[in-house]
Backbone bond lengths (Angstrom), bond angles and torsions (degrees), N, CA, C in turn:
res aa  C-N    CA-C-N  psi(-1)  N-CA   C-N-CA  omega(-1)  CA-C   N-CA-C  phi
1 X - - - 1.455 - - 1.522 111.97 -
2 X 1.356 116.68 -28.42 1.457 118.31 177.40 1.525 110.53 -60.77
3 X 1.340 116.49 -36.59 1.456 120.50 -179.89 1.520 110.84 -63.62
4 X 1.328 115.77 -34.82 1.461 119.26 179.55 1.512 110.92 -62.81
5 X 1.326 116.48 -40.05 1.455 120.51 -178.24 1.521 111.79 -72.88
6 X 1.332 117.46 -26.50 1.459 120.78 -174.54 1.521 113.26 -91.05
7 X 1.328 118.12 -31.67 1.456 119.48 -169.85 1.517 114.93 -109.40
8 X 1.321 117.57 -23.36 1.462 118.50 -175.64 1.517 111.55 -75.08
9 X 1.305 115.86 152.01 1.454 121.37 178.05 1.519 110.07 -94.61
10 X 1.331 115.07 145.51 1.457 120.35 177.87 1.521 109.33 -90.37
11 X 1.314 113.97 136.96 1.455 119.62 169.94 1.516 107.17 -123.10
12 X 1.317 117.07 134.61 1.453 120.72 -177.39 1.524 110.18 -99.77
13 X 1.325 114.95 133.77 1.447 121.12 173.75 1.512 105.90 -119.17
14 X 1.315 118.01 120.14 1.454 119.94 -173.44 1.509 111.31 -125.82
15 X 1.320 114.60 156.48 1.446 121.39 174.59 1.519 107.53 -100.36
16 X 1.334 117.75 116.09 1.453 121.85 -178.35 1.524 109.12 -82.71
17 X 1.329 116.30 123.22 1.451 120.01 178.76 1.522 108.97 -157.93
18 X 1.311 116.14 96.06 1.458 123.03 177.09 1.526 112.30 49.50
19 X 1.318 117.00 44.58 1.456 120.81 175.28 1.509 114.52 76.49
20 X 1.332 117.66 13.72 1.460 120.33 -176.94 1.518 112.81 -78.52
21 X 1.338 117.14 -4.81 1.454 119.33 -173.47 1.515 113.23 -97.10
22 X 1.344 119.06 12.07 1.452 121.01 177.53 1.520 109.80 -78.25
23 X 1.339 115.42 141.75 1.460 119.55 -178.16 1.521 111.96 -71.85
24 X 1.328 115.29 152.15 1.456 120.89 175.45 1.522 109.50 -64.32
25 X 1.352 118.16 150.46 1.462 120.69 -175.16 1.513 115.05 -64.41
26 X 1.344 118.26 -21.41 1.462 119.81 -176.26 1.523 112.91 -96.34
27 X 1.330 118.04 8.55 1.458 121.02 179.79 1.521 109.44 -84.29
28 X 1.352 118.39 120.20 1.464 120.00 179.82 1.514 110.98 -65.45
29 X 1.318 116.44 140.89 1.453 120.93 -178.81 1.517 111.00 -81.65
30 X 1.329 115.85 144.60 1.449 120.68 177.67 1.525 110.20 -72.33
31 X 1.339 116.95 151.36 1.453 121.75 179.16 1.528 112.09 -87.96
32 X 1.330 116.99 -4.29 1.454 119.85 179.96 1.523 110.03 -75.56
33 X 1.339 118.63 159.82 1.461 121.60 -179.95 1.518 111.34 -56.17
34 X 1.325 115.57 145.17 1.461 120.24 -177.29 1.521 110.51 -67.87
35 X 1.327 116.08 128.68 1.458 121.80 176.35 1.524 107.14 -123.07
36 X 1.333 118.57 119.31 1.467 120.93 -177.34 1.523 111.25 -58.05
37 X 1.346 117.75 144.36 1.459 120.78 176.88 1.522 111.07 -58.87
38 X 1.318 116.45 146.92 1.459 121.43 179.15 1.523 109.01 -104.27
39 X 1.332 118.30 115.44 1.467 120.08 -178.84 1.521 111.72 -72.25
40 X 1.326 115.99 148.63 1.455 120.89 174.40 1.521 108.87 -84.08
41 X 1.303 116.81 135.38 1.455 120.42 179.56 1.522 110.34 -70.95
42 X 1.325 115.93 140.90 1.462 121.57 177.64 1.526 111.55 -107.65
43 X 1.329 117.74 13.54 1.459 121.06 -179.91 1.527 109.77 -68.80
44 X 1.343 117.57 120.32 1.473 120.29 -177.42 1.523 113.22 -56.83
45 X 1.337 117.35 -31.50 1.464 120.02 -177.01 1.526 112.13 -62.07
46 X 1.341 116.68 -23.95 1.456 120.24 179.87 1.533 111.82 -70.68
47 X 1.317 116.31 -21.17 1.461 120.09 -171.65 1.526 113.23 -119.17
48 X 1.317 117.02 12.73 1.457 120.67 177.07 1.522 109.89 -87.69
49 X 1.314 115.64 154.84 1.458 120.04 -179.13 1.512 111.32 118.94
50 X 1.302 116.46 179.40 1.462 121.46 -178.30 1.525 110.80 -72.97
51 X 1.323 115.01 154.58 1.462 120.11 -179.71 1.526 109.24 -69.26
52 X 1.337 117.88 136.17 1.468 119.99 -178.42 1.527 111.80 -69.87
53 X 1.305 115.34 165.19 1.464 120.71 176.80 1.523 109.98 -58.43
54 X 1.319 115.99 132.38 1.467 120.74 178.42 1.519 108.62 -134.59
55 X 1.317 115.91 119.62 1.457 120.81 177.57 1.513 109.26 -96.28
56 X 1.317 116.55 123.83 1.457 119.84 179.80 1.523 110.17 -57.31
57 X 1.330 116.99 133.44 1.467 119.85 -178.73 1.525 112.00 -61.59
58 X 1.304 115.83 143.97 1.465 122.63 174.96 1.525 108.70 -114.31
59 X 1.323 116.39 143.40 1.465 119.83 -176.44 1.521 111.04 -75.24
60 X 1.327 114.75 130.55 1.458 121.79 176.82 1.522 111.15 -101.79
61 X 1.328 116.74 -30.39 1.458 120.91 -178.70 1.512 110.70 -174.22
62 X 1.319 116.35 -167.16 1.463 121.45 -178.95 1.522 109.19 -162.16
63 X 1.325 115.62 168.45 1.463 120.80 174.77 1.517 109.29 -155.00
64 X 1.323 116.12 166.52 1.461 121.92 -178.33 1.520 110.72 -124.38
65 X 1.328 115.17 153.74 1.462 123.11 174.02 1.519 107.35 -121.94
66 X 1.338 117.44 126.20 1.460 120.30 -174.39 1.523 112.12 -87.10
67 X 1.338 115.28 -169.86 1.466 121.01 -174.80 1.519 113.11 -64.94
68 X 1.323 118.50 -16.46 1.464 122.34 176.48 1.531 111.76 -107.07
69 X 1.308 116.11 12.78 1.466 123.72 178.87 1.528 112.25 69.82
70 X 1.331 116.69 22.91 1.464 120.96 178.02 1.529 109.81 -84.81
71 X 1.327 115.22 143.24 1.463 122.50 -176.91 1.528 111.52 -79.32
72 X 1.342 116.23 141.09 1.464 122.54 173.55 1.522 108.27 -138.29
73 X 1.305 115.85 131.23 1.465 121.38 -176.02 1.533 110.83 -85.23
74 X 1.346 115.13 56.75 1.465 120.56 -179.56 1.528 109.22 -158.14
75 X 1.327 116.19 -173.41 1.471 121.52 -175.88 1.522 112.01 -108.84
76 X 1.317 118.10 31.39 1.464 120.83 -175.78 1.529 113.34 -62.79
77 X 1.321 118.25 -23.01 1.462 120.41 -178.84 1.528 112.78 -102.01
78 X 1.318 117.05 12.02 1.461 119.92 174.55 1.522 109.04 -72.88
79 X 1.333 116.02 130.05 1.459 120.95 178.72 1.527 109.44 -112.85
80 X 1.337 114.86 166.61 1.464 119.90 -172.17 1.527 110.30 -124.15
81 X 1.321 115.17 137.65 1.459 121.07 -178.81 1.522 110.14 -64.99
82 X 1.337 115.85 127.89 1.463 120.70 -179.20 1.530 109.26 -144.89
83 X 1.336 117.19 70.69 1.469 120.28 -178.53 1.521 111.26 -73.71
84 X 1.328 117.54 158.77 1.466 120.10 177.79 1.525 110.29 -67.54
85 X 1.320 118.00 150.89 1.469 121.41 -179.92 1.529 111.60 -56.34
86 X 1.319 115.88 136.11 1.460 120.96 177.19 1.508 115.24 84.83
87 X 1.322 118.26 -2.71 1.461 120.13 -177.47 1.527 111.53 -64.66
88 X 1.330 117.05 -37.51 1.464 120.11 -178.69 1.521 112.14 -67.72
89 X 1.343 117.41 -18.07 1.465 121.79 178.53 1.518 111.88 -104.68
90 X 1.323 116.64 4.60 1.455 120.54 179.79 1.509 113.27 73.20
91 X 1.333 116.81 20.18 1.462 120.82 -176.01 1.522 113.01 -99.73
92 X 1.320 117.22 -8.44 1.465 119.63 -176.60 1.528 110.62 -81.54
93 X 1.315 115.77 135.25 1.461 121.54 173.58 1.522 107.33 -97.53
94 X 1.332 116.50 106.01 1.455 119.93 -168.84 1.525 112.96 -80.95
95 X 1.315 117.17 -64.58 1.462 119.49 -178.21 1.508 113.19 63.73
96 X 1.322 117.27 31.69 1.459 121.37 -177.55 1.525 111.34 -80.01
97 X 1.308 115.80 138.72 1.466 121.73 175.40 1.530 107.98 -97.61
98 X 1.324 116.74 101.12 1.462 120.71 -176.78 1.523 112.84 -78.12
99 X 1.331 117.33 -0.58 1.468 120.93 174.77 1.522 111.96 -101.86
100 X 1.314 116.95 -5.72 1.462 120.46 179.86 1.527 110.31 -61.11
101 X 1.330 116.65 124.93 1.455 121.83 178.77 1.517 114.84 92.69
102 X 1.327 117.70 -4.93 1.470 120.01 -177.83 1.528 111.59 -60.18
103 X 1.322 116.68 -37.29 1.462 120.63 -176.09 1.529 113.26 -82.43
104 X 1.336 117.62 -31.39 1.468 118.27 -170.24 1.531 115.20 -130.82
105 X 1.343 118.23 -5.32 1.470 119.38 -179.18 1.532 110.18 -134.88
106 X 1.321 115.04 49.97 1.462 120.32 -176.40 1.522 109.46 -136.66
107 X 1.326 116.73 116.48 1.464 122.94 175.25 1.522 107.05 -113.42
108 X 1.323 115.66 113.20 1.461 120.58 -175.57 1.528 110.43 -99.07
109 X 1.286 116.25 134.35 1.464 121.93 178.66 1.525 110.83 -59.38
110 X 1.321 116.72 142.22 1.461 122.58 177.74 1.526 109.59 -74.14
111 X 1.320 116.76 105.09 1.460 120.97 -176.13 1.525 112.85 -76.22
112 X 1.325 117.41 -9.60 1.467 120.08 175.57 1.525 111.62 -78.86
113 X 1.314 116.79 -15.54 1.463 121.57 179.12 1.525 108.70 -85.59
114 X 1.306 116.42 101.64 1.464 121.73 -176.63 1.531 110.16 -87.40
115 X 1.306 116.52 107.48 1.464 121.85 -174.74 1.525 113.27 -82.93
116 X 1.327 116.72 -23.46 1.456 119.19 -177.29 1.523 111.02 59.29
117 X 1.319 116.45 -131.05 1.464 122.18 -179.58 1.529 112.30 -99.64
118 X 1.332 117.32 17.18 1.461 121.56 -173.65 1.525 112.90 -50.06
119 X 1.327 117.48 -51.37 1.463 120.03 -173.85 1.528 111.81 -71.25
120 X 1.316 117.45 -35.24 1.470 119.39 176.24 1.526 110.10 -65.45
121 X 1.333 116.63 -43.57 1.464 120.38 179.88 1.528 111.30 -65.74
122 X 1.334 116.42 -34.11 1.467 119.60 176.00 1.525 110.01 -64.48
123 X 1.336 115.55 -42.61 1.468 118.78 177.76 1.530 110.41 -61.95
124 X 1.326 117.17 -43.49 1.466 121.02 178.94 1.527 110.44 -59.28
125 X 1.326 116.18 -44.21 1.466 121.13 -178.88 1.525 111.72 -62.59
126 X 1.343 117.10 -37.33 1.460 120.77 -175.47 1.529 113.45 -91.48
127 X 1.324 117.49 -0.71 1.466 119.98 -177.57 1.524 111.67 -133.19
128 X 1.317 115.42 42.18 1.464 119.99 -179.13 1.526 111.84 -61.90
129 X 1.328 116.50 -32.40 1.459 119.79 179.45 1.516 111.99 -63.48
130 X 1.346 117.35 -42.86 1.459 120.99 178.12 1.519 110.99 -63.18
131 X 1.324 116.24 -40.23 1.460 120.32 -178.76 1.520 111.46 -68.47
132 X 1.314 117.01 -40.12 1.470 119.73 178.34 1.524 110.47 -65.67
133 X 1.318 115.54 -36.61 1.460 119.05 -179.67 1.507 113.29 -67.83
134 X 1.357 116.59 -21.17 1.452 120.38 -179.80 1.520 112.24 -108.70
135 X 1.328 117.30 8.33 1.459 120.32 179.73 1.513 111.30 -72.43
136 X 1.339 115.39 153.88 1.456 119.63 -179.06 1.518 111.63 -81.08
137 X 1.331 117.07 -24.55 1.461 121.42 179.64 1.515 108.38 -163.59
138 X 1.331 115.94 169.78 1.459 119.48 177.44 1.518 109.21 -62.16
139 X 1.338 117.09 129.84 1.457 120.46 -175.18 1.513 109.53 -154.92
140 X 1.349 116.17 151.44 1.456 120.12 175.57 1.522 110.81 -93.71
141 X 1.328 116.66 7.81 1.466 120.37 177.97 1.527 109.48 -73.33
142 X 1.348 118.56 134.99 1.470 120.37 176.28 1.525 111.94 -57.70
143 X 1.331 115.94 -37.56 1.463 121.85 177.38 1.522 107.63 -130.38
144 X 1.305 117.55 116.32 1.462 121.01 -177.96 1.530 110.15 -83.49
145 X 1.340 114.70 57.58 1.456 122.00 177.96 1.529 108.31 -139.20
146 X 1.334 115.78 161.41 1.464 119.68 -176.77 1.527 112.32 -77.74
147 X 1.342 116.78 -34.04 1.462 121.13 -176.29 1.529 110.50 -134.58
148 X 1.334 115.72 144.90 1.462 123.16 172.03 1.520 106.94 -132.38
149 X 1.329 117.42 126.10 1.462 119.30 -177.97 1.527 110.38 -166.38
150 X 1.332 115.08 177.49 1.460 122.03 172.84 1.524 109.45 -86.07
151 X 1.300 116.43 149.09 1.465 121.27 176.69 1.524 111.05 -57.61
152 X 1.335 116.67 -38.96 1.458 120.26 -177.99 1.515 113.60 -61.31
153 X 1.340 117.13 -31.80 1.465 119.76 179.08 1.528 110.66 -69.45
154 X 1.322 116.94 -40.63 1.460 119.87 176.70 1.526 110.74 -66.52
155 X 1.331 116.41 -34.80 1.462 120.26 177.38 1.523 110.58 -59.95
156 X 1.327 117.14 -43.43 1.462 120.25 179.86 1.520 111.58 -62.26
157 X 1.334 116.32 -40.39 1.462 119.66 179.07 1.525 110.45 -63.77
158 X 1.330 117.04 -46.30 1.456 120.71 -177.51 1.524 112.54 -69.33
159 X 1.329 117.77 -26.29 1.465 121.24 179.65 1.524 112.72 -84.81
160 X 1.314 117.85 -5.75 1.462 121.87 -175.86 1.530 113.48 -52.55
161 X 1.341 120.64 -44.61 1.470 119.26 -178.69 1.523 113.79 -62.85
162 X 1.326 117.34 -20.08 1.461 121.31 -176.35 1.527 112.71 -104.10
163 X 1.317 117.29 -3.78 1.461 122.08 -174.95 1.526 110.38 -99.58
164 X 1.327 116.58 125.34 1.464 121.39 -179.06 1.523 113.01 -119.06
165 X 1.331 117.59 -0.56 1.460 119.73 -173.78 1.526 114.09 -118.69
166 X 1.312 118.11 -29.42 1.461 119.95 -173.04 1.526 111.39 -122.73
167 X 1.327 115.52 135.90 1.456 121.10 176.15 1.516 110.81 -99.61
168 X 1.332 116.02 -178.42 1.459 119.44 177.47 1.514 110.39 -151.84
169 X 1.310 115.56 158.67 1.464 122.94 173.14 1.526 107.24 -131.04
170 X 1.313 116.00 128.35 1.453 121.10 176.64 1.519 109.24 -116.91
171 X 1.322 116.48 136.26 1.461 122.20 176.16 1.524 107.97 -103.60
172 X 1.316 116.48 126.97 1.461 121.76 -175.15 1.525 110.09 -117.01
173 X 1.320 116.35 124.03 1.461 122.37 178.27 1.528 109.26 -110.96
174 X 1.320 116.56 123.23 1.461 121.51 175.92 1.523 108.89 -95.46
175 X 1.340 116.08 118.71 1.463 120.82 -179.28 1.519 109.40 -138.61
176 X 1.313 115.68 116.38 1.466 122.65 178.23 1.526 112.08 50.94
177 X 1.324 115.52 44.05 1.458 120.68 173.72 1.508 115.66 86.09
178 X 1.334 118.36 -1.61 1.460 122.14 179.45 1.519 109.80 -113.26
179 X 1.336 116.67 136.58 1.460 122.34 177.70 1.526 109.00 -96.62
180 X 1.330 116.00 118.33 1.464 122.71 178.49 1.526 108.16 -100.37
181 X 1.340 116.59 118.15 1.462 121.71 -173.56 1.522 110.31 -108.08
182 X 1.331 116.59 121.53 1.464 121.98 174.43 1.523 108.28 -126.48
183 X 1.313 116.53 174.73 1.462 121.15 -174.15 1.519 111.40 -115.02
184 X 1.328 115.95 144.93 1.458 123.26 170.46 1.527 108.08 -112.19
185 X 1.300 116.18 135.08 1.458 120.27 -179.80 1.522 110.31 -72.30
186 X 1.324 117.29 130.72 1.459 120.84 178.69 1.524 109.97 -77.71
187 X 1.323 116.22 161.99 1.464 121.12 178.85 1.527 110.82 -62.12
188 X 1.334 116.20 -37.84 1.462 120.14 179.61 1.530 110.61 -66.49
189 X 1.324 116.97 -43.89 1.467 120.62 179.28 1.527 111.15 -65.16
190 X 1.331 116.22 -38.30 1.466 121.18 178.26 1.531 110.24 -62.05
191 X 1.321 116.52 -46.88 1.467 121.50 -179.71 1.526 110.41 -63.75
192 X 1.315 116.21 -42.39 1.457 120.85 -179.88 1.525 111.09 -63.35
193 X 1.326 116.37 -40.07 1.466 120.73 179.76 1.520 111.05 -67.53
194 X 1.323 117.51 -43.64 1.459 121.36 -177.88 1.524 112.33 -69.77
195 X 1.326 117.09 -24.34 1.467 120.98 -178.40 1.529 112.04 -102.04
196 X 1.307 116.39 15.97 1.459 121.05 179.78 1.528 110.61 -59.75
197 X 1.324 117.22 131.44 1.457 121.55 -178.36 1.531 111.00 -81.79
198 X 1.314 114.92 167.10 1.464 119.84 178.71 1.535 110.56 -64.08
199 X 1.324 116.48 -36.92 1.459 119.92 178.69 1.524 110.99 -64.96
200 X 1.310 116.34 -37.67 1.461 119.95 176.81 1.527 111.03 -67.11
201 X 1.329 116.39 -37.76 1.464 120.43 176.41 1.532 110.40 -62.75
202 X 1.322 116.16 -40.58 1.464 120.03 179.09 1.525 111.09 -65.39
203 X 1.324 115.94 -38.56 1.457 119.75 179.47 1.529 110.55 -63.60
204 X 1.336 116.38 -41.46 1.463 120.39 176.86 1.524 110.60 -63.19
205 X 1.323 115.83 -43.08 1.466 120.56 -179.03 1.528 111.26 -61.77
206 X 1.322 116.87 -38.39 1.464 120.20 -176.36 1.527 111.77 -59.26
207 X 1.340 116.90 -34.17 1.457 119.55 177.72 1.517 111.98 -66.05
208 X 1.337 116.52 -42.79 1.470 120.41 177.25 1.530 111.02 -66.59
209 X 1.337 115.80 -38.45 1.464 119.65 -179.67 1.525 111.07 -65.35
210 X 1.316 115.81 -37.33 1.462 120.08 177.32 1.528 110.67 -57.60
211 X 1.319 116.55 -39.47 1.464 120.81 178.63 1.526 111.22 -62.19
212 X 1.340 116.77 -36.15 1.470 119.28 -179.16 1.523 111.79 -67.64
213 X 1.344 117.51 -24.39 1.464 121.27 176.12 1.530 111.80 -82.48
214 X 1.323 116.56 -20.05 1.464 121.35 -172.25 1.527 114.29 -106.33
215 X 1.334 117.75 -12.53 1.471 120.26 -171.80 1.524 112.02 -121.75
216 X 1.328 114.97 146.70 1.464 122.27 176.21 1.523 109.17 -122.38
217 X 1.327 115.74 162.78 1.467 120.58 -177.61 1.522 113.43 -83.24
218 X 1.331 117.42 -9.06 1.468 121.06 179.68 1.528 108.45 -143.80
219 X 1.332 118.23 159.71 1.466 120.62 -177.19 1.525 113.93 -58.40
220 X 1.322 117.55 -33.98 1.461 120.90 -178.79 1.526 112.19 -105.71
221 X 1.329 117.14 14.10 1.455 121.21 -178.68 1.519 112.76 -87.78
222 X 1.326 115.16 179.89 1.463 122.16 178.88 1.524 109.42 -121.57
223 X 1.327 117.20 149.93 1.467 120.08 177.70 1.517 111.57 -60.66
224 X 1.322 115.91 152.31 1.465 121.75 178.37 1.529 108.29 -127.41
225 X 1.336 117.34 81.25 1.463 120.52 -175.54 1.524 114.63 -66.82
226 X 1.340 117.76 -9.86 1.464 120.01 178.35 1.525 111.93 -83.61
227 X 1.325 117.44 -5.30 1.457 121.15 -178.15 1.526 111.14 -70.55
228 X 1.325 115.49 163.84 1.464 121.32 177.03 1.522 109.21 -71.86
229 X 1.317 116.53 134.64 1.464 121.55 173.61 1.523 107.33 -87.97
230 X 1.317 116.68 112.41 1.466 122.35 -177.00 1.525 108.57 -122.68
231 X 1.328 117.03 109.56 1.463 120.48 -175.32 1.525 113.05 -80.39
232 X 1.338 117.09 1.22 1.468 119.55 172.10 1.525 111.13 -72.34
233 X 1.322 115.70 -29.20 1.461 121.04 -174.69 1.525 111.31 -75.39
234 X 1.320 115.11 149.72 1.453 118.63 176.96 1.517 112.33 -175.86
235 X 1.321 114.72 156.98 1.462 122.32 173.50 1.517 107.39 -120.49
236 X 1.319 117.18 129.56 1.463 121.66 -175.76 1.523 111.03 -122.47
237 X 1.302 115.21 135.15 1.457 122.24 175.87 1.525 109.03 -96.20
238 X 1.322 116.81 142.61 1.469 122.67 177.58 1.522 107.79 -113.79
239 X 1.336 116.38 125.37 1.452 120.39 -172.45 1.522 112.32 -129.37
240 X 1.331 114.71 156.80 1.457 122.45 173.03 1.519 108.11 -113.69
241 X 1.337 116.69 138.07 1.455 120.57 179.42 1.511 111.27 -150.12
242 X 1.329 115.48 179.55 1.462 120.07 -179.18 1.525 109.67 -150.27
243 X 1.325 116.24 137.26 1.457 124.07 172.50 1.520 107.10 -125.72
244 X 1.351 115.94 112.45 1.465 121.58 -174.68 1.532 108.75 55.36
245 X 1.333 117.21 -122.13 1.471 120.11 -178.89 1.518 112.63 -92.86
246 X 1.333 117.44 3.76 1.464 121.74 -174.74 1.528 110.64 -100.48
247 X 1.307 116.92 123.46 1.462 121.80 176.69 1.522 109.29 -100.25
248 X 1.321 117.03 151.25 1.463 119.54 -178.59 1.523 111.73 -148.46
249 X 1.323 113.89 152.51 1.461 123.36 169.25 1.514 105.94 -114.02
250 X 1.318 116.62 123.37 1.460 121.03 -175.62 1.525 109.20 -133.27
251 X 1.323 115.85 146.88 1.461 120.74 177.40 1.519 109.58 -127.89
252 X 1.317 116.00 144.06 1.452 120.81 178.89 1.517 110.84 -149.08
253 X 1.325 115.65 151.29 1.463 120.13 179.97 1.521 110.25 -74.50
254 X 1.317 115.67 143.85 1.463 123.15 -179.13 1.522 108.61 -117.61
255 X 1.341 116.77 131.64 1.464 120.02 -179.64 1.526 111.71 -72.18
256 X 1.332 116.75 -48.46 1.459 119.47 -177.50 1.527 110.66 -167.13
257 X 1.320 114.89 174.56 1.463 122.46 179.83 1.523 109.38 -117.92
258 X 1.322 116.45 137.82 1.461 121.62 176.56 1.523 108.59 -95.93
259 X 1.316 116.59 102.98 1.467 121.07 -177.34 1.521 112.25 -68.89
260 X 1.330 117.26 -18.47 1.467 120.65 -179.48 1.521 112.12 -93.87
261 X 1.315 117.54 6.03 1.461 121.49 -177.51 1.525 111.06 -59.95
262 X 1.340 116.01 144.83 1.464 120.28 177.79 1.520 111.21 -66.88
263 X 1.327 116.02 -23.11 1.467 121.26 174.73 1.522 107.65 -117.77
264 X 1.330 118.29 94.12 1.469 121.04 -173.21 1.520 114.63 -74.96
265 X 1.325 117.67 -6.31 1.461 120.28 -177.28 1.524 110.50 -82.41
266 X 1.339 117.46 135.45 1.456 119.24 175.74 1.527 110.28 -71.05
267 X 1.340 117.89 150.31 1.462 126.30 6.83 1.527 114.66 -91.10
268 X 1.353 118.36 2.32 1.466 120.26 -175.00 1.522 113.06 -63.91
269 X 1.327 117.92 -24.47 1.462 121.20 -178.41 1.525 112.62 -86.28
270 X 1.327 117.60 -4.29 1.460 120.35 -179.66 1.530 110.73 -80.12
271 X 1.326 115.30 148.48 1.464 121.36 -176.26 1.521 110.06 -124.36
272 X 1.315 115.25 136.97 1.465 122.20 174.67 1.523 107.74 -105.99
273 X 1.333 117.29 122.55 1.462 122.26 -179.78 1.524 109.83 -98.16
274 X 1.326 116.40 131.30 1.456 121.22 -179.87 1.523 109.84 -133.53
275 X 1.320 115.30 145.19 1.464 120.87 175.07 1.523 109.02 -119.71
276 X 1.316 115.78 155.38 1.461 121.09 178.32 1.516 108.79 -148.01
277 X 1.315 115.51 139.97 1.462 119.70 177.22 1.527 109.73 -67.20
278 X 1.316 116.24 148.66 1.457 120.28 177.47 1.525 109.21 -63.98
279 X 1.318 116.51 130.09 1.465 121.52 -177.25 1.523 109.32 -79.07
280 X 1.339 115.73 120.87 1.460 121.10 -176.64 1.524 113.17 -119.52
281 X 1.331 117.79 -12.53 1.465 119.68 -179.40 1.527 109.71 -152.77
282 X 1.330 116.10 175.05 1.466 120.98 -175.76 1.527 111.97 -67.05
283 X 1.330 117.12 -33.09 1.468 120.06 178.81 1.530 110.44 -63.97
284 X 1.329 116.75 -44.49 1.461 120.51 178.51 1.524 111.08 -66.00
285 X 1.321 116.31 -33.54 1.462 119.83 178.10 1.521 110.94 -66.92
286 X 1.339 117.49 -41.70 1.464 121.08 177.44 1.529 110.71 -63.96
287 X 1.327 116.33 -40.29 1.463 120.12 179.01 1.523 110.78 -63.68
288 X 1.324 115.93 -40.05 1.462 120.01 178.85 1.526 110.84 -64.11
289 X 1.328 116.71 -43.92 1.465 120.47 179.68 1.527 110.82 -64.38
290 X 1.335 116.80 -35.21 1.462 119.86 179.23 1.530 110.96 -66.28
291 X 1.321 116.64 -28.24 1.472 120.85 -178.95 1.525 113.04 -85.08
292 X 1.322 117.87 -13.71 1.463 120.42 -174.30 1.528 114.02 -56.85
293 X 1.349 119.71 -41.93 1.476 117.74 178.37 1.524 112.78 -57.34
294 X 1.340 116.51 -34.03 1.464 119.97 -179.27 1.529 111.56 -74.40
295 X 1.333 117.05 -13.87 1.462 121.16 175.81 1.525 111.44 -91.50
296 X 1.324 116.04 -32.55 1.466 121.20 -173.90 1.523 112.58 -88.24
297 X 1.330 117.42 -38.93 1.465 120.70 -172.37 1.532 113.80 -70.62
298 X 1.346 121.12 -43.14 1.477 119.15 179.97 1.527 114.44 -54.82
299 X 1.354 120.09 -43.62 1.466 118.49 177.13 1.529 113.02 -65.53
300 X 1.332 116.69 -23.93 1.463 120.19 176.31 1.525 110.21 -69.87
301 X 1.328 116.16 -39.57 1.462 120.68 179.85 1.522 111.96 -75.83
302 X 1.315 115.69 -36.65 1.471 121.32 -178.94 1.513 106.61 -133.74
303 X 1.338 118.39 93.59 1.463 121.81 -170.94 1.521 112.94 -46.37
304 X 1.325 115.03 114.93 1.458 121.72 -178.24 1.515 108.86 -134.80
305 X 1.312 115.06 159.35 1.455 120.98 174.08 1.523 107.39 -103.28
306 X 1.319 116.91 129.72 1.465 120.53 -176.44 1.508 112.56 -93.25
307 X 1.338 115.48 144.11 1.464 121.62 175.65 1.515 108.02 -121.10
């Protein structure tokens, strides 16, 4: 995999939208010859017809990221769904303070550290046996699939028809017949991130804090909301899937596992936790509707149960 990072050329595929596809100023430029971005066609005729064959992804493996963002080839950071009694029937009185710990028990991941596909490639390097066992034929390809990427990158592509405010840039590396897709931060996204207000930071924190009230470290354990919220930590599932003639290996972060699920096999037993502000006016309602594709599409790519 090191050879892939050193020898392959990057090609950028960008979504053009009112100048939103310019790279952030701190993104290092590639040394390969300049290749102009290729716009995606918006002609409706290209996308009419029946939906192509789609095979639900199956889990091939997983990995964990610890409090310092270090990789571990195991499930040590997998958490388990543990809601309060009666919550599924709307009978639980929560009274949760989603701002508790924001000032003194919050470790936020360094967003300036661009990891790209590092952790996926590390998993590939350490699990060659699993990949060979699932290969279609004998091959010298590190991954015998057409695409390797993060679930979030595919989500952005699929949400493009519904997105009117944010653009994206994807860098694609072709190595031994496999396309490795990573993301480049746009100038607009960089500016938005650097100018994030304290209220916006609190809103982001509240989602992570909600998870601390809902998740336990063991199947029979209880949540510990007094713990430090550290966004470096994570558990990621690695899956194989297919869309029409295109095969892919994709990885995505998982919030927790439902041990009581009727289908205990991953990825069906995994749960995605989401929070939303109470809708009080038409503006908030429009904002909620604009976010719906980002709630619906990830479970489609990586079968999850939503809470």
